N, C-alpha and C positions, 0 to 999 in steps of 0.2 A: 571567409575565404569561400571564392568563387572556383569553382572546377568545371571545364566543359570537357567531355568526350568527345573526340574525334577518332576515336580509333579505326584501326585499319577493320575491323571485322564489322559486319553489317548489321549482325544480331546483338539485341541489348543483354545477353548475357551477364550475368555477375563478375567474370573473370576478364569481363572487356576493358581495356587499357586507357587509363588516362593520357593523353599527349599534350592537352595544350592548361596549364597552369596560369592564373594572374596572382600577381603577386599584391601585396598588402602592406600596411604599412607596419607590422607587427615584426620583426625579425624573428622572432618564435617560432610563429604561425608560419611564417612562409618556411621555417625549415624542417617544422614537423608536418606538413605537407606536402615536400618535394619526395617524389618517389625516382629511381631509377627509370622507369618507364615513361616518366614526363619527358616528352622531347622539344619541348618550347614553351619559354616562361615569356609573360609577357608582363613586361616591368614597367612600370611609372614611373616619369621623377619630373619632380617639377623644377628642379634646381639642380644643379650638378655640383651636389653638395658631398666634401671625401666620406660623409656617415654612409651614405646610398653604395658610392663607389667600394666603397671598405665591402657591403654587403654582398652588392655584386660579385666583386672577386671571389669571397667566400662561398658563393654558392656556386663559381666556376669553377672554380678549385674541387669542391667536393664532389660535385655533378659533373664528371669530366664529357658526355655526351649530351648535356644540356646546351639546347640554341638560345639564344636571347634575344625577341627584339622588344627596344628601348622607345617608350613612346612618350613624349612629350608636347606640353600646349607650345614650345617655341624649338629652335634649331639648337641642339644640344650635341656636344662632340666631347664623348667618354671615350671612342676607344684607344687616343692616345694616352689616357688617366688606365688602362688594364692591361698593362706592360706583361707580358707573359702569358697574356690568352690569345689564341688564337683567333682574328679577327675576321675570321670566317665564321665563325661562332656567334657573330653581334652585327645587328641590325639597328639603325637609330631613325627613327621618323617622327617626323613632326606633325601635331593635329592639325595643325594648318593646312597641310597640301593634301589633306581626305584622305577618304578612303581607300583608290588605286592603288596610294602610294605603302599604305598600310597591308594590303593584300598581296602584292608586289612584292614585298620586304618577307613574307610569312613565305611564297611562294620559292624564293632563295633560298630561304633558312630549311626549307622541307620539301627537297624538290619532288621526290617520289613518294608524296603523301598522295594516297589516294581519294581524300578530300576536293584536291584543288579542279576547280571545272574543267573541262575536258572544251577545248577550244570547236569541237565540231559540235558539240550538243549546243555549247552558245551561239555558233552558225545558223543551226537547225529551229532555233528558237523562231524567229520571226516568220518561220515558213510552219509552224507549229497548228494543224488543225483544231487543237485546242481553242486558239481565238475565236475559230466558227460556233466550238460547242456555246461559247459565252455570248457571243452573236446573239446564239437564240434564248437565253435564259434571262429573261428582264429582270427578277430577282437579284441574280449576279452581276447584272449592267448597275443597277440601283447600286447594290453594295461598294463597285469598283468607284462609283461617282460622288459615295458620300466618302471613301477613303483618301480619293484625289481633294476634296474639299476640306480635309484635314479629320474627320471624325473617327474615333473611335470604336471598338466592336459596341462597349458599354451605351454609347451615345446612339449609335445606332438602334439597339432594341427598341427603345421606344418611339423612334423616326420610323421604321419599318414592319412594328408588332412581330417582329422574329425574336426567338430564341436566341441569347445572347452563345451558346454552344451550336446553333444552327449558323449563326454567321462565320462562327470563326470555322468551322467546318465548309462553308463555302467559299471561304476565302481560299484554306488550305487545297479543295477539290482544285479552283481557278489557277493554281500556284503550280499542281501537279499534271492536268490539263496541259498548261501550255507545257511546260517542261523549262517554267523561268527559274531563277534561283531563290528569288522574294518575291516580296509583293512589291516592291522601290519597281524591281525588271518588271513585273506584269504592267505595271501603271503604264510605265514610261512606252513598251510597246503597245500597250490598249489605246495611246494616245497617238500615238504612229497612225495605228491602224483604226482612227475616230470611233472608237468604242464609246469614249466619255464626252 
């Protein structure tokens, strides 16, 4: 069972709340892991089998506040099979449509959650002085180029002579300095700024 803490508290205290839970194939493990503080269940459906639909009904009836994001390798319509469940608690996305649809569905299901990127922050990423800092650091540029070439940090150790921890630290620093949400966004903007 994989749980992700995207709690409202910025500290990593023991009392931080679990907001997102990934479903598993085991009904028993899923029901044991669900707690009232879980706000979003990510539920994978390969096919719209009656067994999975019944499990979903059971979860949604037992946990009246939980929202469910159903993701599938193809387009699946299960909302009509969940009679009696408020349709605003369910969103279905296809993996074929990529991550934008996935993240948009999360925004719809949890509109007030603190972890949604603020649009203003995103606008400021392109003008961030962090890219000027990267431009001045040869090792950071080298790491970015290697990532763009598909290399993993473990592969970079031998190529750069840097420690694995140092490479990961540099990547984290670059993401932080630029205000990017992740390394993919950093690479896209770095390419636009002709750093690669």
